[in-house]
C-alpha positions as protocol buffer text, in pm:
chain_id: "A"
residue {
  index: 1
  type: MET
  ca { x: -1219 y: -2131 z: 1283 }
}
residue {
  index: 2
  type: PRO
  ca { x: -1419 y: -1845 z: 1131 }
}
residue {
  index: 3
  type: ILE
  ca { x: -1571 y: -1911 z: 789 }
}
residue {
  index: 4
  type: VAL
  ca { x: -1548 y: -1586 z: 593 }
}
residue {
  index: 5
  type: SER
  ca { x: -1771 y: -1518 z: 292 }
}
residue {
  index: 6
  type: ILE
  ca { x: -1655 y: -1239 z: 61 }
}
residue {
  index: 7
  type: ARG
  ca { x: -1855 y: -1087 z: -223 }
}
residue {
  index: 8
  type: HIS
  ca { x: -1660 y: -837 z: -434 }
}
residue {
  index: 9
  type: ARG
  ca { x: -1830 y: -665 z: -729 }
}
residue {
  index: 10
  type: THR
  ca { x: -1684 y: -402 z: -960 }
}
residue {
  index: 11
  type: THR
  ca { x: -1895 y: -237 z: -1232 }
}
residue {
  index: 12
  type: TYR
  ca { x: -1776 y: -3 z: -1508 }
}
residue {
  index: 13
  type: ARG
  ca { x: -2043 y: 208 z: -1681 }
}
residue {
  index: 14
  type: TYR
  ca { x: -2022 y: 371 z: -2028 }
}
residue {
  index: 15
  type: ARG
  ca { x: -2245 y: 606 z: -2227 }
}
residue {
  index: 16
  type: ASN
  ca { x: -2210 y: 407 z: -2550 }
}
residue {
  index: 17
  type: PRO
  ca { x: -2100 y: 49 z: -2623 }
}
residue {
  index: 18
  type: VAL
  ca { x: -1720 y: 27 z: -2601 }
}
residue {
  index: 19
  type: ALA
  ca { x: -1465 y: -246 z: -2681 }
}
residue {
  index: 20
  type: PHE
  ca { x: -1273 y: -416 z: -2400 }
}
residue {
  index: 21
  type: GLY
  ca { x: -911 y: -526 z: -2397 }
}
residue {
  index: 22
  type: GLU
  ca { x: -760 y: -784 z: -2164 }
}
residue {
  index: 23
  type: HIS
  ca { x: -855 y: -756 z: -1796 }
}
residue {
  index: 24
  type: ARG
  ca { x: -680 y: -920 z: -1499 }
}
residue {
  index: 25
  type: VAL
  ca { x: -881 y: -985 z: -1184 }
}
residue {
  index: 26
  type: MET
  ca { x: -703 y: -1053 z: -855 }
}
residue {
  index: 27
  type: TYR
  ca { x: -983 y: -1120 z: -604 }
}
residue {
  index: 28
  type: ARG
  ca { x: -908 y: -1478 z: -495 }
}
residue {
  index: 29
  type: PRO
  ca { x: -741 y: -1510 z: -150 }
}
residue {
  index: 30
  type: LEU
  ca { x: -409 y: -1686 z: -118 }
}
residue {
  index: 31
  type: GLU
  ca { x: -387 y: -2045 z: 5 }
}
residue {
  index: 32
  type: SER
  ca { x: -176 y: -2064 z: 319 }
}
residue {
  index: 33
  type: LEU
  ca { x: -148 y: -2224 z: 662 }
}
residue {
  index: 34
  type: ASP
  ca { x: -392 y: -1974 z: 810 }
}
residue {
  index: 35
  type: GLN
  ca { x: -639 y: -1937 z: 523 }
}
residue {
  index: 36
  type: ARG
  ca { x: -797 y: -2196 z: 295 }
}
residue {
  index: 37
  type: VAL
  ca { x: -1023 y: -2127 z: -2 }
}
residue {
  index: 38
  type: ILE
  ca { x: -1328 y: -2350 z: 41 }
}
residue {
  index: 39
  type: GLN
  ca { x: -1531 y: -2219 z: -252 }
}
residue {
  index: 40
  type: ALA
  ca { x: -1463 y: -1965 z: -525 }
}
residue {
  index: 41
  type: GLY
  ca { x: -1676 y: -1830 z: -807 }
}
residue {
  index: 42
  type: LEU
  ca { x: -1641 y: -1550 z: -1059 }
}
residue {
  index: 43
  type: GLU
  ca { x: -1912 y: -1400 z: -1278 }
}
residue {
  index: 44
  type: ILE
  ca { x: -1823 y: -1168 z: -1566 }
}
residue {
  index: 45
  type: GLY
  ca { x: -2064 y: -982 z: -1788 }
}
residue {
  index: 46
  type: PRO
  ca { x: -2056 y: -955 z: -2084 }
}
residue {
  index: 47
  type: GLU
  ca { x: -1927 y: -1309 z: -2131 }
}
residue {
  index: 48
  type: PRO
  ca { x: -1555 y: -1309 z: -2217 }
}
residue {
  index: 49
  type: ALA
  ca { x: -1430 y: -1486 z: -2527 }
}
residue {
  index: 50
  type: LEU
  ca { x: -1148 y: -1633 z: -2319 }
}
residue {
  index: 51
  type: LEU
  ca { x: -1113 y: -1681 z: -1943 }
}
residue {
  index: 52
  type: ARG
  ca { x: -812 y: -1841 z: -1778 }
}
residue {
  index: 53
  type: HIS
  ca { x: -667 y: -1849 z: -1427 }
}
residue {
  index: 54
  type: VAL
  ca { x: -292 y: -1805 z: -1382 }
}
residue {
  index: 55
  type: GLN
  ca { x: -56 y: -1790 z: -1086 }
}
residue {
  index: 56
  type: ASP
  ca { x: 170 y: -1488 z: -1117 }
}
residue {
  index: 57
  type: ALA
  ca { x: 532 y: -1446 z: -1010 }
}
residue {
  index: 58
  type: THR
  ca { x: 429 y: -1353 z: -655 }
}
residue {
  index: 59
  type: GLY
  ca { x: 210 y: -1661 z: -610 }
}
residue {
  index: 60
  type: ALA
  ca { x: -121 y: -1474 z: -637 }
}
residue {
  index: 61
  type: VAL
  ca { x: -401 y: -1613 z: -854 }
}
residue {
  index: 62
  type: ALA
  ca { x: -534 y: -1388 z: -1130 }
}
residue {
  index: 63
  type: ALA
  ca { x: -821 y: -1445 z: -1372 }
}
residue {
  index: 64
  type: VAL
  ca { x: -736 y: -1328 z: -1724 }
}
residue {
  index: 65
  type: ALA
  ca { x: -1036 y: -1228 z: -1938 }
}
residue {
  index: 66
  type: ARG
  ca { x: -1042 y: -1131 z: -2305 }
}
residue {
  index: 67
  type: PHE
  ca { x: -1351 y: -1002 z: -2484 }
}
residue {
  index: 68
  type: ALA
  ca { x: -1488 y: -1003 z: -2838 }
}
residue {
  index: 69
  type: THR
  ca { x: -1799 y: -791 z: -2785 }
}
residue {
  index: 70
  type: ARG
  ca { x: -1888 y: -431 z: -2709 }
}
residue {
  index: 71
  type: ALA
  ca { x: -2111 y: -325 z: -2421 }
}
residue {
  index: 72
  type: ARG
  ca { x: -2223 y: -28 z: -2210 }
}
residue {
  index: 73
  type: GLN
  ca { x: -2135 y: -206 z: -1887 }
}
residue {
  index: 74
  type: LEU
  ca { x: -1861 y: -438 z: -1769 }
}
residue {
  index: 75
  type: GLU
  ca { x: -1907 y: -621 z: -1439 }
}
residue {
  index: 76
  type: PHE
  ca { x: -1691 y: -857 z: -1234 }
}
residue {
  index: 77
  type: GLU
  ca { x: -1839 y: -1030 z: -931 }
}
residue {
  index: 78
  type: SER
  ca { x: -1635 y: -1264 z: -715 }
}
residue {
  index: 79
  type: GLN
  ca { x: -1781 y: -1478 z: -437 }
}
residue {
  index: 80
  type: VAL
  ca { x: -1544 y: -1677 z: -219 }
}
residue {
  index: 81
  type: ILE
  ca { x: -1565 y: -1866 z: 109 }
}
residue {
  index: 82
  type: VAL
  ca { x: -1247 y: -1886 z: 314 }
}
residue {
  index: 83
  type: GLY
  ca { x: -1161 y: -2081 z: 626 }
}
residue {
  index: 84
  type: HIS
  ca { x: -953 y: -1841 z: 835 }
}
residue {
  index: 85
  type: THR
  ca { x: -738 y: -1940 z: 1133 }
}
residue {
  index: 86
  type: PRO
  ca { x: -618 y: -1641 z: 1338 }
}
residue {
  index: 87
  type: GLY
  ca { x: -309 y: -1709 z: 1546 }
}
residue {
  index: 88
  type: ALA
  ca { x: -81 y: -1548 z: 1802 }
}
residue {
  index: 89
  type: ALA
  ca { x: 167 y: -1315 z: 1634 }
}
residue {
  index: 90
  type: PHE
  ca { x: 468 y: -1347 z: 1863 }
}
residue {
  index: 91
  type: ASP
  ca { x: 439 y: -1677 z: 2048 }
}
residue {
  index: 92
  type: LEU
  ca { x: 768 y: -1801 z: 1898 }
}
residue {
  index: 93
  type: GLU
  ca { x: 959 y: -1480 z: 1972 }
}
residue {
  index: 94
  type: THR
  ca { x: 1296 y: -1498 z: 2149 }
}
residue {
  index: 95
  type: ASP
  ca { x: 1501 y: -1223 z: 2315 }
}
residue {
  index: 96
  type: ARG
  ca { x: 1787 y: -1246 z: 2068 }
}
residue {
  index: 97
  type: TRP
  ca { x: 1608 y: -1069 z: 1782 }
}
residue {
  index: 98
  type: ALA
  ca { x: 1659 y: -698 z: 1843 }
}
residue {
  index: 99
  type: ILE
  ca { x: 1798 y: -396 z: 1661 }
}
residue {
  index: 100
  type: GLY
  ca { x: 2047 y: -133 z: 1773 }
}
residue {
  index: 101
  type: ALA
  ca { x: 2193 y: 173 z: 1607 }
}
residue {
  index: 102
  type: GLU
  ca { x: 2283 y: -22 z: 1293 }
}
residue {
  index: 103
  type: PRO
  ca { x: 2027 y: -178 z: 1052 }
}
residue {
  index: 104
  type: PHE
  ca { x: 1912 y: -528 z: 1133 }
}
residue {
  index: 105
  type: VAL
  ca { x: 2098 y: -810 z: 955 }
}
residue {
  index: 106
  type: TYR
  ca { x: 1943 y: -1148 z: 870 }
}
residue {
  index: 107
  type: ASP
  ca { x: 2159 y: -1456 z: 840 }
}
residue {
  index: 108
  type: SER
  ca { x: 2305 y: -1505 z: 493 }
}
residue {
  index: 109
  type: GLY
  ca { x: 2057 y: -1772 z: 384 }
}
residue {
  index: 110
  type: ASP
  ca { x: 1750 y: -1565 z: 475 }
}
residue {
  index: 111
  type: ALA
  ca { x: 1900 y: -1246 z: 332 }
}
residue {
  index: 112
  type: ALA
  ca { x: 1941 y: -1404 z: -11 }
}
residue {
  index: 113
  type: ASP
  ca { x: 1579 y: -1523 z: -15 }
}
residue {
  index: 114
  type: LEU
  ca { x: 1451 y: -1188 z: 111 }
}
residue {
  index: 115
  type: ALA
  ca { x: 1650 y: -963 z: -126 }
}
residue {
  index: 116
  type: ARG
  ca { x: 1348 y: -820 z: -312 }
}
residue {
  index: 117
  type: ASP
  ca { x: 1170 y: -745 z: 13 }
}
residue {
  index: 118
  type: LEU
  ca { x: 1474 y: -574 z: 165 }
}
residue {
  index: 119
  type: ALA
  ca { x: 1536 y: -327 z: -119 }
}
residue {
  index: 120
  type: PRO
  ca { x: 1382 y: 21 z: -66 }
}
residue {
  index: 121
  type: ARG
  ca { x: 1167 y: 145 z: -355 }
}
residue {
  index: 122
  type: HIS
  ca { x: 1149 y: 518 z: -269 }
}
residue {
  index: 123
  type: PRO
  ca { x: 1432 y: 771 z: -228 }
}
residue {
  index: 124
  type: ASP
  ca { x: 1470 y: 951 z: 104 }
}
residue {
  index: 125
  type: GLY
  ca { x: 1680 y: 1246 z: -2 }
}
residue {
  index: 126
  type: THR
  ca { x: 1577 y: 1465 z: 292 }
}
residue {
  index: 127
  type: GLY
  ca { x: 1624 y: 1190 z: 550 }
}
residue {
  index: 128
  type: ASP
  ca { x: 1271 y: 1249 z: 683 }
}
residue {
  index: 129
  type: LEU
  ca { x: 1171 y: 884 z: 649 }
}
residue {
  index: 130
  type: ALA
  ca { x: 1483 y: 759 z: 827 }
}
residue {
  index: 131
  type: ALA
  ca { x: 1436 y: 1012 z: 1106 }
}
residue {
  index: 132
  type: TRP
  ca { x: 1074 y: 903 z: 1152 }
}
residue {
  index: 133
  type: ALA
  ca { x: 1164 y: 533 z: 1158 }
}
residue {
  index: 134
  type: ASN
  ca { x: 1447 y: 588 z: 1406 }
}
residue {
  index: 135
  type: ARG
  ca { x: 1199 y: 741 z: 1652 }
}
residue {
  index: 136
  type: PHE
  ca { x: 1090 y: 387 z: 1738 }
}
residue {
  index: 137
  type: LEU
  ca { x: 1439 y: 275 z: 1846 }
}
residue {
  index: 138
  type: ARG
  ca { x: 1542 y: 301 z: 2209 }
}
residue {
  index: 139
  type: PRO
  ca { x: 1798 y: 581 z: 2259 }
}
residue {
  index: 140
  type: VAL
  ca { x: 2023 y: 341 z: 2450 }
}
residue {
  index: 141
  type: GLY
  ca { x: 2062 y: -31 z: 2397 }
}
residue {
  index: 142
  type: ARG
  ca { x: 1869 y: -254 z: 2160 }
}
residue {
  index: 143
  type: THR
  ca { x: 1499 y: -259 z: 2068 }
}
residue {
  index: 144
  type: ARG
  ca { x: 1308 y: -584 z: 2022 }
}
residue {
  index: 145
  type: LEU
  ca { x: 1178 y: -616 z: 1667 }
}
residue {
  index: 146
  type: THR
  ca { x: 825 y: -689 z: 1785 }
}
residue {
  index: 147
  type: THR
  ca { x: 822 y: -380 z: 2006 }
}
residue {
  index: 148
  type: LEU
  ca { x: 957 y: -162 z: 1724 }
}
residue {
  index: 149
  type: LEU
  ca { x: 699 y: -281 z: 1470 }
}
residue {
  index: 150
  type: SER
  ca { x: 405 y: -276 z: 1711 }
}
residue {
  index: 151
  type: ASP
  ca { x: 488 y: 79 z: 1817 }
}
residue {
  index: 152
  type: MET
  ca { x: 521 y: 188 z: 1455 }
}
residue {
  index: 153
  type: THR
  ca { x: 185 y: 29 z: 1367 }
}
residue {
  index: 154
  type: HIS
  ca { x: 1 y: 203 z: 1652 }
}
residue {
  index: 155
  type: ALA
  ca { x: 176 y: 538 z: 1590 }
}
residue {
  index: 156
  type: ILE
  ca { x: 56 y: 553 z: 1228 }
}
residue {
  index: 157
  type: ARG
  ca { x: -299 y: 483 z: 1338 }
}
residue {
  index: 158
  type: ALA
  ca { x: -286 y: 742 z: 1619 }
}
residue {
  index: 159
  type: ASP
  ca { x: -88 y: 1022 z: 1453 }
}
residue {
  index: 160
  type: PHE
  ca { x: -213 y: 1021 z: 1094 }
}
residue {
  index: 161
  type: THR
  ca { x: -553 y: 1110 z: 945 }
}
residue {
  index: 162
  type: TYR
  ca { x: -710 y: 837 z: 735 }
}
residue {
  index: 163
  type: GLY
  ca { x: -879 y: 924 z: 406 }
}
residue {
  index: 164
  type: LYS
  ca { x: -1041 y: 676 z: 169 }
}
residue {
  index: 165
  type: ARG
  ca { x: -904 y: 693 z: -187 }
}
residue {
  index: 166
  type: LEU
  ca { x: -1006 y: 411 z: -420 }
}
residue {
  index: 167
  type: GLU
  ca { x: -808 y: 510 z: -729 }
}
residue {
  index: 168
  type: GLY
  ca { x: -454 y: 610 z: -813 }
}
residue {
  index: 169
  type: PRO
  ca { x: -112 y: 487 z: -696 }
}
residue {
  index: 170
  type: PRO
  ca { x: 0 y: 512 z: -334 }
}
residue {
  index: 171
  type: GLN
  ca { x: 161 y: 829 z: -208 }
}
residue {
  index: 172
  type: THR
  ca { x: 535 y: 820 z: -151 }
}
residue {
  index: 173
  type: PRO
  ca { x: 638 y: 778 z: 212 }
}
residue {
  index: 174
  type: VAL
  ca { x: 768 y: 1134 z: 221 }
}
residue {
  index: 175
  type: GLU
  ca { x: 431 y: 1264 z: 96 }
}
residue {
  index: 176
  type: THR
  ca { x: 244 y: 1068 z: 363 }
}
residue {
  index: 177
  type: LEU
  ca { x: 475 y: 1203 z: 633 }
}
residue {
  index: 178
  type: ALA
  ca { x: 432 y: 1560 z: 506 }
}
residue {
  index: 179
  type: ARG
  ca { x: 52 y: 1533 z: 484 }
}
residue {
  index: 180
  type: ARG
  ca { x: 24 y: 1337 z: 809 }
}
residue {
  index: 181
  type: GLY
  ca { x: -245 y: 1128 z: 644 }
}
residue {
  index: 182
  type: GLY
  ca { x: -349 y: 903 z: 361 }
}
residue {
  index: 183
  type: SER
  ca { x: -531 y: 587 z: 264 }
}
residue {
  index: 184
  type: CYS
  ca { x: -458 y: 233 z: 381 }
}
residue {
  index: 185
  type: ARG
  ca { x: -220 y: 174 z: 90 }
}
residue {
  index: 186
  type: ASP
  ca { x: -35 y: 499 z: 171 }
}
residue {
  index: 187
  type: TYR
  ca { x: 10 y: 380 z: 529 }
}
residue {
  index: 188
  type: ALA
  ca { x: 127 y: 40 z: 406 }
}
residue {
  index: 189
  type: VAL
  ca { x: 388 y: 189 z: 172 }
}
residue {
  index: 190
  type: LEU
  ca { x: 512 y: 419 z: 450 }
}
residue {
  index: 191
  type: MET
  ca { x: 558 y: 132 z: 694 }
}
residue {
  index: 192
  type: VAL
  ca { x: 709 y: -102 z: 435 }
}
residue {
  index: 193
  type: GLU
  ca { x: 974 y: 154 z: 341 }
}
residue {
  index: 194
  type: ALA
  ca { x: 1042 y: 249 z: 704 }
}
residue {
  index: 195
  type: ALA
  ca { x: 1096 y: -117 z: 794 }
}
residue {
  index: 196
  type: ARG
  ca { x: 1324 y: -172 z: 494 }
}
residue {
  index: 197
  type: GLY
  ca { x: 1528 y: 131 z: 594 }
}
residue {
  index: 198
  type: LEU
  ca { x: 1592 y: -42 z: 927 }
}
residue {
  index: 199
  type: GLY
  ca { x: 1710 y: -357 z: 751 }
}
residue {
  index: 200
  type: LEU
  ca { x: 1384 y: -553 z: 779 }
}
residue {
  index: 201
  type: ALA
  ca { x: 1221 y: -745 z: 494 }
}
residue {
  index: 202
  type: ALA
  ca { x: 869 y: -611 z: 435 }
}
residue {
  index: 203
  type: ARG
  ca { x: 590 y: -673 z: 186 }
}
residue {
  index: 204
  type: PHE
  ca { x: 293 y: -467 z: 73 }
}
residue {
  index: 205
  type: THR
  ca { x: -12 y: -684 z: 138 }
}
residue {
  index: 206
  type: SER
  ca { x: -356 y: -649 z: -22 }
}
residue {
  index: 207
  type: GLY
  ca { x: -683 y: -822 z: 62 }
}
residue {
  index: 208
  type: TYR
  ca { x: -987 y: -781 z: 285 }
}
residue {
  index: 209
  type: VAL
  ca { x: -1050 y: -675 z: 644 }
}
residue {
  index: 210
  type: TYR
  ca { x: -1348 y: -780 z: 854 }
}
residue {
  index: 211
  type: SER
  ca { x: -1452 y: -762 z: 1218 }
}
residue {
  index: 212
  type: SER
  ca { x: -1490 y: -1085 z: 1413 }
}
residue {
  index: 213
  type: SER
  ca { x: -1614 y: -888 z: 1714 }
}
residue {
  index: 214
  type: THR
  ca { x: -1941 y: -766 z: 1563 }
}
residue {
  index: 215
  type: LYS
  ca { x: -2261 y: -938 z: 1662 }
}
residue {
  index: 216
  type: ASP
  ca { x: -2385 y: -994 z: 1307 }
}
residue {
  index: 217
  type: GLY
  ca { x: -2045 y: -1053 z: 1147 }
}
residue {
  index: 218
  type: SER
  ca { x: -2104 y: -778 z: 892 }
}
residue {
  index: 219
  type: GLY
  ca { x: -1802 y: -656 z: 701 }
}
residue {
  index: 220
  type: SER
  ca { x: -1956 y: -319 z: 619 }
}
residue {
  index: 221
  type: ALA
  ca { x: -1805 y: 8 z: 728 }
}
residue {
  index: 222
  type: LYS
  ca { x: -2028 y: 25 z: 1034 }
}
residue {
  index: 223
  type: ASP
  ca { x: -1836 y: -257 z: 1202 }
}
residue {
  index: 224
  type: GLY
  ca { x: -1555 y: -31 z: 1318 }
}
residue {
  index: 225
  type: ARG
  ca { x: -1279 y: -165 z: 1092 }
}
residue {
  index: 226
  type: THR
  ca { x: -1141 y: 112 z: 875 }
}
residue {
  index: 227
  type: GLY
  ca { x: -1105 y: -13 z: 519 }
}
residue {
  index: 228
  type: ALA
  ca { x: -1405 y: -247 z: 522 }
}
residue {
  index: 229
  type: GLY
  ca { x: -1636 y: -216 z: 221 }
}
residue {
  index: 230
  type: HIS
  ca { x: -1352 y: -228 z: -33 }
}
residue {
  index: 231
  type: THR
  ca { x: -1010 y: -386 z: -70 }
}
residue {
  index: 232
  type: HIS
  ca { x: -762 y: -318 z: 208 }
}
residue {
  index: 233
  type: ALA
  ca { x: -383 y: -289 z: 236 }
}
residue {
  index: 234
  type: TRP
  ca { x: -139 y: -357 z: 518 }
}
residue {
  index: 235
  type: VAL
  ca { x: 216 y: -485 z: 581 }
}
residue {
  index: 236
  type: ARG
  ca { x: 392 y: -816 z: 640 }
}
residue {
  index: 237
  type: VAL
  ca { x: 741 y: -821 z: 793 }
}
residue {
  index: 238
  type: TYR
  ca { x: 968 y: -1123 z: 814 }
}
residue {
  index: 239
  type: LEU
  ca { x: 1071 y: -1194 z: 1174 }
}
residue {
  index: 240
  type: PRO
  ca { x: 1323 y: -1468 z: 1248 }
}
residue {
  index: 241
  type: ASP
  ca { x: 1151 y: -1752 z: 1439 }
}
residue {
  index: 242
  type: CYS
  ca { x: 803 y: -1599 z: 1389 }
}
residue {
  index: 243
  type: GLY
  ca { x: 811 y: -1589 z: 1008 }
}
residue {
  index: 244
  type: TRP
  ca { x: 598 y: -1348 z: 802 }
}
residue {
  index: 245
  type: THR
  ca { x: 386 y: -1142 z: 1045 }
}
residue {
  index: 246
  type: ASP
  ca { x: 97 y: -904 z: 966 }
}
residue {
  index: 247
  type: PHE
  ca { x: 84 y: -541 z: 1079 }
}
residue {
  index: 248
  type: ASP
  ca { x: -214 y: -324 z: 985 }
}
residue {
  index: 249
  type: PRO
  ca { x: -136 y: 41 z: 1065 }
}
residue {
  index: 250
  type: THR
  ca { x: -481 y: 156 z: 951 }
}
residue {
  index: 251
  type: ASN
  ca { x: -660 y: -43 z: 1222 }
}
residue {
  index: 252
  type: GLY
  ca { x: -377 y: -109 z: 1467 }
}
residue {
  index: 253
  type: ILE
  ca { x: -400 y: -487 z: 1411 }
}
residue {
  index: 254
  type: ILE
  ca { x: -97 y: -695 z: 1509 }
}
residue {
  index: 255
  type: GLY
  ca { x: -111 y: -1045 z: 1360 }
}
residue {
  index: 256
  type: ASN
  ca { x: -355 y: -1196 z: 1113 }
}
residue {
  index: 257
  type: HIS
  ca { x: -678 y: -1141 z: 1306 }
}
residue {
  index: 258
  type: ASP
  ca { x: -955 y: -1017 z: 1073 }
}
residue {
  index: 259
  type: LEU
  ca { x: -721 y: -995 z: 771 }
}
residue {
  index: 260
  type: ILE
  ca { x: -761 y: -1206 z: 454 }
}
residue {
  index: 261
  type: ARG
  ca { x: -465 y: -1188 z: 215 }
}
residue {
  index: 262
  type: VAL
  ca { x: -507 y: -1182 z: -163 }
}
residue {
  index: 263
  type: ALA
  ca { x: -154 y: -1070 z: -258 }
}
residue {
  index: 264
  type: GLU
  ca { x: 173 y: -994 z: -81 }
}
residue {
  index: 265
  type: VAL
  ca { x: 432 y: -826 z: -299 }
}
residue {
  index: 266
  type: ALA
  ca { x: 754 y: -630 z: -299 }
}
residue {
  index: 267
  type: ASP
  ca { x: 598 y: -356 z: -515 }
}
residue {
  index: 268
  type: PRO
  ca { x: 233 y: -237 z: -482 }
}
residue {
  index: 269
  type: ARG
  ca { x: 197 y: -229 z: -860 }
}
residue {
  index: 270
  type: SER
  ca { x: 190 y: -609 z: -853 }
}
residue {
  index: 271
  type: ALA
  ca { x: -116 y: -613 z: -626 }
}
residue {
  index: 272
  type: VAL
  ca { x: -373 y: -415 z: -827 }
}
residue {
  index: 273
  type: PRO
  ca { x: -707 y: -600 z: -774 }
}
residue {
  index: 274
  type: LEU
  ca { x: -843 y: -529 z: -1123 }
}
residue {
  index: 275
  type: HIS
  ca { x: -695 y: -366 z: -1428 }
}
residue {
  index: 276
  type: GLY
  ca { x: -755 y: -368 z: -1800 }
}
residue {
  index: 277
  type: THR
  ca { x: -817 y: -152 z: -2107 }
}
residue {
  index: 278
  type: TRP
  ca { x: -1113 y: -33 z: -2313 }
}
residue {
  index: 279
  type: SER
  ca { x: -1154 y: 151 z: -2645 }
}
residue {
  index: 280
  type: GLY
  ca { x: -1395 y: 435 z: -2707 }
}
residue {
  index: 281
  type: LEU
  ca { x: -1432 y: 809 z: -2658 }
}
residue {
  index: 282
  type: SER
  ca { x: -1304 y: 944 z: -2327 }
}
residue {
  index: 283
  type: SER
  ca { x: -1649 y: 1099 z: -2276 }
}
residue {
  index: 284
  type: ASP
  ca { x: -1806 y: 750 z: -2286 }
}
residue {
  index: 285
  type: PHE
  ca { x: -1679 y: 660 z: -1940 }
}
residue {
  index: 286
  type: LEU
  ca { x: -1949 y: 732 z: -1681 }
}
residue {
  index: 287
  type: GLY
  ca { x: -1799 y: 584 z: -1367 }
}
residue {
  index: 288
  type: MET
  ca { x: -1700 y: 283 z: -1161 }
}
residue {
  index: 289
  type: ASP
  ca { x: -1877 y: 125 z: -863 }
}
residue {
  index: 290
  type: VAL
  ca { x: -1711 y: -109 z: -614 }
}
residue {
  index: 291
  type: GLU
  ca { x: -1892 y: -314 z: -350 }
}
residue {
  index: 292
  type: VAL
  ca { x: -1730 y: -549 z: -100 }
}
residue {
  index: 293
  type: ASP
  ca { x: -1943 y: -739 z: 152 }
}
residue {
  index: 294
  type: VAL
  ca { x: -1787 y: -966 z: 413 }
}
residue {
  index: 295
  type: THR
  ca { x: -1977 y: -1193 z: 651 }
}
residue {
  index: 296
  type: ILE
  ca { x: -1847 y: -1448 z: 899 }
}
residue {
  index: 297
  type: SER
  ca { x: -1975 y: -1757 z: 1077 }
}
residue {
  index: 298
  type: GLY
  ca { x: -1835 y: -2045 z: 1276 }
}
residue {
  index: 299
  type: ALA
  ca { x: -2012 y: -2309 z: 1071 }
}
residue {
  index: 300
  type: ALA
  ca { x: -1807 y: -2561 z: 877 }
}
residue {
  index: 301
  type: VAL
  ca { x: -1848 y: -2566 z: 500 }
}
residue {
  index: 302
  type: GLN
  ca { x: -1773 y: -2866 z: 278 }
}
residue {
  index: 303
  type: PRO
  ca { x: -1487 y: -2802 z: 32 }
}
residue {
  index: 304
  type: ALA
  ca { x: -1601 y: -2723 z: -320 }
}
residue {
  index: 305
  type: SER
  ca { x: -1515 y: -2495 z: -606 }
}
residue {
  index: 306
  type: HIS
  ca { x: -1693 y: -2358 z: -908 }
}
residue {
  index: 307
  type: LEU
  ca { x: -1653 y: -2107 z: -1185 }
}
residue {
  index: 308
  type: ARG
  ca { x: -1951 y: -1942 z: -1343 }
}
residue {
  index: 309
  type: VAL
  ca { x: -1952 y: -1698 z: -1632 }
}
residue {
  index: 310
  type: ALA
  ca { x: -2252 y: -1471 z: -1662 }
}
residue {
  index: 311
  type: GLN
  ca { x: -2419 y: -1415 z: -1994 }
}
residue {
  index: 312
  type: GLY
  ca { x: -2396 y: -1076 z: -2162 }
}
residue {
  index: 313
  type: ARG
  ca { x: -2597 y: -794 z: -2010 }
}
């Protein structure tokens, strides 16, 4: 089982001391069968007047910070250690789960539980998204769900041009199709909406990507995984028998290998890693710096947890 260490630091810089409103930090990975948080720490400077952790409606853990001081810099640094257990994506697959000309239909019990993840969020007035999604269906007969989703994942990686964009909302699926490119979150939104259009429950997933194949275990951009060095986005689709399964169209990853989940949501707006407000002149804002470093090892780590708050800087 790989032990994954993640250091995530975000720094906001200002020309003059400014006041800070409430900030929500979503850096802590989810607890699940395939990932276990062994240690977690968060440093914030200047020191917040109030710091609490809450579990939101999606199950993600967010730190809520409120401030009573002004400063020229605001910094959040998270350090977590996660035990990650990659597994086979389709080892429970059976031949009966396939899709034909009509959208896929879950049994009534699953459909009720999956309602939010089945509902499309973007209009497709031109039909371009539906036409693109239908390309992955066999012209005659039925297409296995795993074949459909694997082909879609690899097609996005092969046919679209990736471009890093750290700020702003995702493009609409129609925009990504028209531009034939985008960031990881644009790819994720495209695939989520395409899957939903075919009747499949899909979630936008945010977290970290690393490379278990590199000699030094570095999670920097040099390791060959697109999206390393900052937060990453991909897709989870609910497959009967197999359950929620990861598909990363940016890197062509099928299954949970090298992917650490922080949030999985019906709407990307619920998975923003860090957001908050500040008060001052617009000219005071100088910029934002984000650093994400991921390292891996096979060594076991004893369970522990801590929370540290840095003093004002």
